[in-house]
C-alpha positions in Angstrom: -2.5 -37.8 10.1 -0.5 -34.6 12.1 -0.5 -35.3 16.2 -1.4 -32.2 17.4 0.9 -30.4 19.0 0.8 -29.0 22.9 3.8 -26.6 22.9 4.4 -23.4 21.2 5.0 -23.4 17.4 7.8 -21.2 17.5 11.1 -22.5 16.9 12.6 -23.6 20.1 9.6 -22.6 22.6 8.8 -25.4 24.5 6.3 -23.3 26.7 2.2 -24.4 26.2 -0.1 -23.1 23.7 -2.3 -20.0 25.1 -3.0 -18.3 21.6 -3.0 -19.0 17.8 -0.6 -22.3 18.2 1.9 -19.7 20.3 2.8 -19.3 23.3 1.6 -16.0 25.7 5.0 -14.8 25.2 5.3 -15.4 21.5 1.6 -14.1 20.7 2.7 -11.0 22.1 5.4 -10.4 20.0 3.3 -11.4 17.1 0.3 -8.7 17.9 3.3 -5.8 18.7 4.9 -6.9 15.1 1.2 -6.7 13.6 0.3 -3.0 15.5 3.8 -1.4 14.6 2.8 -2.6 10.8 -0.7 -1.3 11.3 0.1 2.0 12.6 3.0 2.0 9.7 0.6 1.8 7.1 -2.4 4.6 8.6 0.6 6.4 8.2 1.6 5.5 4.4 -2.0 6.0 3.9 -3.5 9.2 5.3 -0.5 10.7 6.5 -0.8 10.7 10.0 0.4 9.0 13.3 -2.4 8.6 15.8 -4.5 10.6 14.3 -2.5 13.4 13.2 0.1 14.9 11.3 3.8 14.5 12.2 4.8 17.2 15.2 9.2 17.0 14.1 9.2 18.8 11.2 11.8 16.3 9.5 9.6 13.3 10.2 6.4 15.2 8.9 8.6 15.6 5.4 10.4 12.4 5.2 6.9 10.5 5.8 5.7 13.1 2.6 8.5 11.7 0.3 8.0 8.6 1.6 4.2 8.3 0.5 5.0 9.4 -3.3 7.0 6.3 -3.4 4.6 4.1 -1.8 2.1 5.6 -3.8 3.6 4.6 -6.8 4.5 1.5 -5.4 1.0 0.3 -5.2 -0.3 1.6 -8.6 2.3 -0.7 -10.0 1.5 -4.0 -7.7 -2.4 -3.2 -7.7 -2.8 -2.5 -11.3 -0.3 -4.8 -12.4 1.3 -1.7 -14.6 5.1 -1.9 -14.4 6.7 1.3 -13.1 9.3 2.8 -15.5 11.4 3.2 -12.2 10.4 0.2 -9.9 10.0 -2.0 -12.6 9.9 -5.3 -10.9 11.1 -4.5 -8.0 7.4 -2.9 -6.6 6.2 -5.6 -4.6 9.8 -5.4 -2.3 9.5 -1.2 -2.5 6.0 -1.6 -0.4 7.6 -3.4 1.8 10.7 -0.8 2.3 8.3 1.8 2.4 6.7 0.1 5.1 9.7 -0.7 7.4 10.9 3.2 7.2 7.2 4.3 7.7 7.4 2.0 10.9 10.8 4.1 11.9 9.0 7.3 11.3 5.7 6.5 14.0 8.2 4.8 16.4 10.6 8.2 16.3 7.8 10.2 16.2 6.1 8.8 19.2 9.2 9.4 21.0 9.6 13.1 20.5 6.2 13.4 21.2 7.2 11.6 24.5 10.1 13.7 25.0 12.0 10.3 24.6 15.6 10.3 22.3 15.3 8.5 18.9 16.1 4.9 19.1 18.5 4.7 16.7 16.9 2.9 13.8 15.4 5.6 12.2 18.6 6.8 11.0 19.8 3.5 9.7 16.5 2.1 8.2 15.9 5.8 6.7 19.7 5.6 4.7 18.8 1.8 3.2 16.0 2.6 1.9 16.4 5.8 0.4 20.3 4.2 -0.8 17.6 1.6 -2.7 15.4 4.2 -4.4 18.3 6.0 -5.2 19.5 3.0 -7.2 16.3 2.8 -8.8 16.2 6.4 -9.8 19.7 6.0 -11.3 18.9 2.9 -13.5 20.4 0.0 -11.5 18.8 -2.5 -9.8 18.1 -1.1 -5.6 20.8 -3.2 -4.8 23.1 -1.2 -7.0 24.1 -3.9 -9.6 24.0 -3.1 -12.9 20.3 -4.2 -14.5 20.6 -7.2 -17.0 19.9 -6.5 -20.7 16.3 -7.4 -21.8 
């Protein structure tokens, strides 16, 4: 039988347990990640951030473009139908969409608050669109030629 632990289950943390097997600090980090993901999913499903369309026109257009890929990947994954562009990478495409949507939400909230962009949006955006671009060109998302079937 496994010994019951009284310390945080996060690696290298010896703080006492507070919630769900984590110390207070790591539990709050976990909750913040969950809130970010939930906000991104809401943006992808509804096209809104905190109940309204993005004020920033560039972010609004970016989100709309991303939602097209999101819908395509969801259709493929949920109905077990291989998309002719995404092919076997549809489950990964869902995570790419969520990653970029998280940064769109953060950037839009910063814009609404009059704060500068963190810079993570630009790098995540380039990374995600490069992957989709590779897929559209007939390659795997990492740019490697697809193996012959």
